N, C-alpha and C positions, 0 to 999 in steps of 0.2 A: 520696384513696384509692379513691373510687368509680370513677374513670375508669381506674384501673390495670388492672382486670380486662378491659375491652374492648380496651385497647391491647395487653395480652398476647395476647388471643385473635386480634387482627388480625395481630400479629407471628408467632404460631404458624401461622396459616393461610398467611401469606406464605412462611414457611420451608417448609411442606409443599408448596406449589405449586412453589416453586423446586426443591426436592429431587425432586419428581415429574417435572418437565419438563426439568431441566438435569442432574441427577445421572445418571451413567452406571450402567447395570444397576440402576435403581431399581425395576424391576418394572412400570413404566408402559409401555403399548404405544407411546407417542409420546415421543420425546426431541427437544426443540426444537433443541438445538445440532447433533445429528446430522442433522436435517432441513435446517437452514439451511446446513450445510457441504456438502451433496451435492445439494440441489435444483437445478432448472434456473434459468437467468437470468430467464425469464419469471415463474416463481413468486416469486423473490426481488423482482423489480420490483413485483409485485402486493402483496406484504407491506409493502414500503416505502411504496407509494402509499396503502395502507389506513391506515397509521399517520399519514401526513401529512393525509389527508382527515379522519381522526378528530380530529386537533388543530384543523383548520379548523372542524369542527362545534362543538367545544368553545369556540373563540374566538367564534363567532357566538352560541352560547347564552349565554356569559358576558356578551357585549356587550349582549344583549337583556334578560337576567334580572337580572344583578348590580346595575345601577343602580337597578332597581326595589326590589330587596331591601334595599339600603342607603340608599334614599330620597335619591338624588343629585339635585341641582337640575336640573330639566329632564329627568330620567331619563337623565342622561349625566354621566360623569366628565370635566369640563372641565379637564384638566391640560395638554393640548397641543391647541391650536386650529388646528393646521396644515392639517387637512382642510377648514377653512372657506375656504381660499384658492382653492378650485376649485369651479366650479358643479356638476360631476358628483361627488356625494358617495356614489355607490353603491359598495358593497364597500370602504369607506374604512378598514376595520379592518386591512387589510394595508398601508396607506400612511401609516404613522406614523413619527415621528422621522427617521431618515436618508432614508426614502422621500420625505418632503416635499422635501428638498433635491434628490433625484434627479429628481423630477417637475418641479421648478422649472427645473433646468438643462436638462432635455429640452425645455421649452417656450420658455425665454428665453435660454439660454446662461449663461456665467459673467459675471454682472453684479457680483458682490461678491467681495472677495478671500478671504473665509472659505470660499467654495465651491471653491477650488483643491484642497482636501484630498480632494474627492470626484472620483475619476477618471472619465473620460468613457465607459467601456465600457458600464455599465448605463444612463446617460441616453441614449446613442445607441440602444440596444436599445428603450428606452421610446418614443423618437421614431419609430423604425421601426414598432413595433407600432401606435402611434397613427395613423401615416400609412396603414397597411394597413386598420385597422378603421374609420377615419373617412373616408378618401378613396377607397380602392380598393374595399372591400366595406362600405358604410355599414350594412348590415344587422347586421353583427357588433357595431357600437357600440350599436345599438338593443337588442340582446339583453343585452350585458354591457359594463361599462366597461373601460378600458385596464388598470386595476389587476387585474381578474379574469384577463385573458389573461397578464399578467405573473406572476400567482400560478400559473397553469397551467404556464408555462415553468419557473418555479423548482421546482415539485414534480417535473416531468419530469426536470429536470437533477439533482435530488437523488436520484431513483430510479436514473438512469443512473450517477451517481457511486457509489452503493452497490453496483451490479452490478460496476463496474470495481474497486472496492475489494476485493471478494471474489475477483475474478479475480487481482488482484495478490497477495493472500494465498495463493491456490492455487499461483500461479507460484512464490512464494517458498518455501513449505513443502513442496510436492509435486512441482513441475516442470511444464513446458509440456504434457506428455501428459495430465495430469489436467485442465488448463485446457480442452483441446480436447474432452475427454470430458464435462466438466460443462457447457460452453457448449451451449445448445440448438441454435444454428445448426450447430455442428460435429457435433452428434449426427445431424442430418439428412444432412450430408455423409458421415459415417461409415456411416449406414444405406444410402445409395445406393451407396457403395463396397463395403459388405459384401454387398449383394444381387447386385452384379455378379460377385463372387468366391465366392458361395455361402457366406457367413459370416453366421451369425445375429447379432442384436443382442446376445444374451447373450454370444456369443463376443467381440464388439467390446468389451463391458464387461470381460470377463475379461482380454483382452489389454491393455487400458489399465491395469487394476489391477495386472497383472503388471509392466508397465513402471514404474509408480509405485513398487511395492515394490522393484524392481531399483535404482532411483535411491536409495531410502532405505538399502538394504543397502550400496551402494558409496559412499555419501556424496556423491552427485551432485545435491544439492538446494541451493537458494539462487539468487541472481542476482548480477550484477556490482555491485549496490547493497546487497545484504543477504546475510547467512547465515541459514539457517533457525533453528537452535538452537545458539547459540554455546557453551553449556556442557553440553549433553546428549550422552552417549556414543552412538556409533552402535550400532544393533541388530546382533546377531551370530547370531540364530536366526530361523527362519521365524516362530515365534510372537511373538518380540519385534518383528519387522517389522510384523506385523499389528497388534499393540498400538500401536506408534508411529504407524502410518498412521491408526488410529482416533483417537489422541490429537491428531494434527495436524488431522484433519478437524473435531474438536470446537473446536480453537482458531480455525479458519476460521469455523465457525458462531458462535463467540462474538464474533468481529470483526464479522460481519454483524449480529448481534443488537445490538451497541453502536451500529452505524450506524442501525439502525431506531429505537432509542430514544436517540438522541444528545441530550445536555442542551441543545444549541443548536438543537433541532428547530424552534422557532418562527421562526428566521431562515432556514429552508429553505422556508418557505411565504409569507413576506411579501416586500415589494419591497426586498430587500437583496441584496448581492453574494455571499453565502455559497454558495449552491447552484451558481451558474455558476463561481465561483472554485474550489470543490472539484472540479467536473467537469473543468475544464481542467487543474488541477494533478495530480489523480490519473491522468488519462489520459496526461499527459506523463510521469509517473513510470513508468507501465505501458509506454509506448513505449520508454523507456530500458532497462527491466528485461527486456523480452522477448528470448528467444533461441530458436534452432531446436530443435524436439523431435527425438527419435530417429526414424529412418526407420521406416515402418510394417512393412516386412519384418523389421527388427531387433526391433521390439516383438513381432511374431507369433512369431518364433523364440524369444525369451525365454520367452514363455508356453508354448510347446510343447517346451521343452528336455527331452530324455530324462533321467529320473531313474534312478539305479542301484538295484539290489536291495540287501538288507542285507548280502549276501556280497561285494558289489563293494567293493574298497578305495577309499578316498578319496584323490584326488590334489590336493585343494584345500587352500587355506590361508586363514586369516582376513585381513581387510583390515588393512593396515599403517597406522600413523598418522604423519602428518607432524609437524614440530616445533610447528606451531601448533594441533595437535589435530584437523585435518581428516584425513579418511581418505586413505590413499595409493592410487595407481593400481595395481590388480592387473594383471599382464601377461598371462600365458598360463595361469594356474591359477585355477580358480574358488574360490568361498567355500563351504565345507562348513558347513551349518546343523546344529549339534549336537543341538538339541532335537527336530528332525524329520528324517527321512532324506531330505534334499533338498540339491541342489547348485545354487547360483546361479552361472551362468557369468560370466566376466569379459568386458569388451567385446571383447578380442582373440579370445576363443574364439567368441563369437557371430559376429563378422565373418569369422573363419576358416571357420566352418561354412557361412556363406552364400556364400563365394567359393572353397571347396575349398582352403583353405590360404593362409598369408600370403605364399607366393611369388608369388601373383597380385596382391598389393596394389600399387597405384600409390604413388608417393612424394608425400606431401602437403606442399606448400610453402605456408607461411603468409606472406602479404604484408600490410603495414600499409596500412589505409585510413584516411582522415582524417575522414570523416563518412559517415553512412549515411542512408537515407531515414527510418528510424524516429527517428533523432536529429534530423533536420530537422523532422519532425512535432512532436517534443517542443519544439524551439525555438519553433515557431509557437504551440503551445499555451501554453507559459509566457509568451510575449509577449502573447497574448490575456489571460492571467491578470493580467499587469502593467498592462493597461488597466482592470482592475477594482479592484485593490487595490495599495497602495504596497508591501506586504511581499512581493510576488512575486519581488523580487530575491534572496530567500533560496533560491529554487529553483536558482540558479546553482551551489550546492553539489553538486547531483546530477551536474552535468557534471564538476566538478573532483574528485569523490570517487574514481573509479577511478584517476586519475593520482596522487593522494596515496597510495592503497593501493600502487600500483606502486613508488613511491619509498620509502615507509616500511615497508610490510609485504609483502616479496616472497613469503613463504610463503603468505599469504592470497591474493595476486594469482595465484600459481600454481594454488591450489585453485579459485579462481573461474574461471580460464581452462579448467581441466579440466572444470568443470561446464557452463559456458556453451557450450563448443566441442565437447562430446561429440557432439551431433547433427550439427553441420556436418562434423566429422571422419568420422563414420560414413557420411554421405551422399557425401562425396568418395570414400571407399574403394569404396563400392558402385557409384558411377557410373563409376569407372575400372577396376574389376576385372571380369573375365568371370564370368557366373553358372555354377554347376555344370552339367555336361552332363546332360540328361534321359535316362531309361532308354528302353527300346523303346516303352513305352506313353505316353511324353511326360510322365511324372510325375517330378518331381525326387526323387532318391534321398535319403532321410533318413539321417542318421548313426545307427548302431545304439545307441551308448551314449556316455556322457561320456568314458570312457577311450579309446575309439576316436578321438574327436575330438582328444584331447590327444596321442595317439601320432602322428596324422597331422600335427598342427601341428609337433610336435617333429622329424619326419622330413623335412618339406618346407620348413622354414625355411632360406633361403639365407644363408650367412655373408656378412658385409660384404666389400666390395672384390672381388667376383667379377664376371665378365662379365655374369651374369644380373641382378645387382643394378643394374648401370649401365644396362641396357636397360629398366628399369622405366619405365612411363608416369608423367609428373608431372601432378598435379592442383593447381592454384593456388587457394587459399582466401584470400579477403580478409576481414579482420576488424579491428575497432578495437583488440582486445587480443591482441597477438601473444604466444603462450605462452612463447617463448624470448627475449624482449626484456627486459633488466633495467631499462633506463631508457626513459621515454616518448620518442617521436619529437618533435623540436622543432617540426615543422609541426603535429603533433597538439596540442601545448601551445598553439600560436598559434591554432588553430581553437577550442579551448575558451575561450581568452581573448576571442576575438571573440564567441562565443556569450554569454558573461557580459556583454559590452558591449551586445549586442542586448537582453538582459533589462533592463538599466538604462535603455534609451532612453526608454520611456514615462514613467518617473519623472523623468528629466532634462528631457524635453519639457514636462511639466506645470509643473515649476518654472520653466523658461525662459519659457513663455507668461505665467505669473503674474507673473514678475519684470518683464517689459517692459510688461505691461498695467497693473499696479498700483504696483509699487515705484517705477519711474522717473517715474510721473505723479502719484500720490496720496500717497505716503509723505513724511513730513517729513524734513528734512535729517539730523537726528540718527539717525533710523531707517535712512536710506539709507547713512549712514556705518557703521552697525553691521553691515549685511549686506555692504557693499562690492560687489564683483563676483562673489561666491560665490552665484550664483543657486540652486544646489542646496540651500542652507540655508533656502530659503523655506518648505518644507513643515514642518520642525520649529519654525520661528519662528511660523508661523500656529497650529500646535497649542498652543504655549505661550501665545500671545496670546489666543486665543478659548476654549480648553478647559483652560488651566492644566496642560498636560502637561509635566512636567519629570522629571528623573531622581529616582526614589523620591519624587516629590511626591504620590503618591496615599496614602501611609501617614501619615494624620493621624487624630486622634480623631473628627472630624466625618465622615470618609469611611470609618469602620469598617464600616458595613453593606455597602458595595461590596467591601471587602476580604474580608468573609465570603463573598460570592458567588463570588469567585475562589478561595477557599481549597480547596474540595473537589477540583477538577481538579489543582491543584498537589500536594496531599497524596497523592492516588491515583496520580498518575504517579510520584511519588518512591517510594512504597511498592512499586508493581509493578516499577519499574526495579530497585530494590534486591532484590526477591524473585527476579526472573528473570534478572538480569544480574550485579549486583555480588556478592550473597551466594554463588551457586554458584561463581563464578570465585574468590572469596576462599577458599572452603573447599577447592577443588581445588588452589589454590596452596599453602595451608597443609599439606595432606596430602602434597604432593610435595616440600615443603621438608625438607631434612635438618638436624637440629640442628647449629648452628654455634657457634663461639666467641663470647665476648662482644664482641670487636672487630668481628665481622661482623654483629651483630644489626641495626645501622642499615641496612646494605646489603640485608640479607634482608628487612627490613620494606618498604623502598622497592621491592624486586623483587616482593614480594607485592602491594603497592598497584598497581604497574604492571600486573601480571597480572590484577588484579581490574578495572581500568579498560579493559583491552584489548578485551573484548567490546563495549563501548559504541561504540568507533570502528570496529568491523567492520560496523556497520549505519548506512548513510547516513540512513535514516528516523528512527532513534533520535536521531542527532545533530541532525537537522532539528527534531525535536520538542523537544528540550532547548533548542535555540537560540530557537525561537518562544516557549517558556515563559519563558525568561530575559528575552527582549525585552518580553514582555507584562507581567511582574511588576516590571520595573524602569523602563521608559521609556514606559509607556502607562497609560491608565485601567485599573486592575486588573479592573474588572467585565467588560471585554470579553475576558478570557482564555478563557472557555468557547468563544466562537465564533472567537477568533483562532487557537487550536490545532486547530480543527476539520478543516482540510485535511490534517493530518499522518496518514498511514496507521499510523505506529507507535503512535499513541494507541489505536487500535482493536486492533492486534496485542497490545499489553500488557494492556489490559483484557480482551480476549477470551481470552488465555491464563489469566488469573486465573479467569474464569468457567468455563473448560473443565476446569481441573485441580482447583479447589476450589470448586465451585458453592455449597456450603452454609456456607462460612466467613464470618466477620464482614466481611472485606474485600469479598467478593463480594456480600453483602447490602447493604453500604454503596454499592457501585457501582450496583446495580439501583435502590435507593431514590433515590440522587442523580439518576440519569438520568431516571426517571419523574417525580419530584417537580419537578425543574427544568423539564422539558418542559411539564408542566401549569401550573405557576406562571407561566412565561414566556408561555404562550398566553393565560391569563386577564388578566395585567397589560398585555401589549402591546395587546390588542384594546380595552382600556378607557382608552387614553391615558396609562397609568401607566408610569413608567420601569422598564426591565428591561435590564440589561447593555448 
């Protein structure tokens, strides 16, 4: 009973700190989520590096002090003596467990069959660093060992992965214009551009924010891999748009915060593959998700769109909804914001104002392309990830996801095309249409009002099948996703299949090398007959032989502590997925269902269940996260689940959404306690030769 008082005090202080730094409008001058959602890349990089360096200091302190406090023999916990295999024992606290195998392979190659499960990416990098520090610049080796430089590489890779994760979140929730504004390098480019055109930096920020709000109001957010908020209704007022923008910024900040205090933080600073694997995987997903932003002229026109007075009648209408819940494409009428006297123009109105009417627009012809430079970069990055870890083959789903959506969910495919091709479509029109004629002073004449623009558009639009329409200039736009194509192109399907084969190549190559080096020469006849000629089964057979990895084999009474280590991430992902995907969709489906007869109840329940599951399959990252989680909990050592699901962006999106919307709830407190406690415990145990996931 005596200890209950201090524990309550600590809990109350923790809740107050969380409420003061995370709760919106808490009265505190500093809000952590708002800051992390809008700060520059350099600032975020610094915060991630500070967290990693703090953990390294804790590891060094625990390795130096903990053995003395617990009176360990020889002032050291001799649980794993792997570091004694090398003469250079400096900075050995980051070279434990798997790191021992990595260094051995880097020095001597694959001498034993159990080493085949460690892929050659990281050992090759260790060998390269050792060559540079010991042969090319020997002074570096005198200053610090190879393990220190590998630690620096992993910390840097972890920081870069965190920056890319936030960029991916901004691209998904806000659009590419917000990415370019938040990125520090793009800020410098915008500053130079604005200085040349006499636009202040505050105007650049105002224009970028206006373009982001424009995307939110018209439902032009998301990527070809994800939709931003599958169950949230679109904002219909200016105030609602600002509120939604602030909410999404906080979700982005929550995702960045979860990366800073990831429960698998210890594996981002030691000689493991997690940092490099996350960097290559997230960068590959970012390359696949990126799409062209709206032209700067269009963004500027949106920000400076003339607003009518209170007496001006509204010619706008609200955004229509498609069958799948996405916003429809408004044609020539804008969106009237009821709560504030403001009119947000439609894309056609903005382009018509920039080109003096749609009669000057060229005909945009969409042509199918089978691969792009960004997709080739993603293939290279995923292949590099496949040289680090065996589970990189799951990234093949990111290539196949748009094709599956095009086949199964045509409404979603149409909405994704409208979002991702809006910038390319506007650029094509502006490049093929003549600009408005300037006045006598050389300044472009601005439209006097919103109504005048609409009248001009209505009067100058040429009807179809006229001589003027046939003489229009054609602009060919090449894209992977043709908006009017119902079925994917066969050659495109073939290219995606070849990309998936490329991702499998490192896994198959490692199994093939191990098969011919060990199976055909050292295995007994009975074992050779068991594997036969299926060399690709070598990896799971070695996992079962040396680590006792079988289907659901980890769920034993003696292995209960390891199951407990993996339980939090599984429970939290399940709760957040239910809270932000399943439950809202289920409620929306239940509200939309009309009471039916008893004979139709079964069909109605199945329809509601299908509608509730539909938001899951609209996000490739959520599907990827659930696949990794299922694989880790069923076919692996469950204690590695924390670091196994670490490369999935959806993990941070889900947990960040929970922290942003309900920062003081029990679930949010559980997320924060789990992240910080697992990071500290992992650092203390790993540095002292003790087992940790």
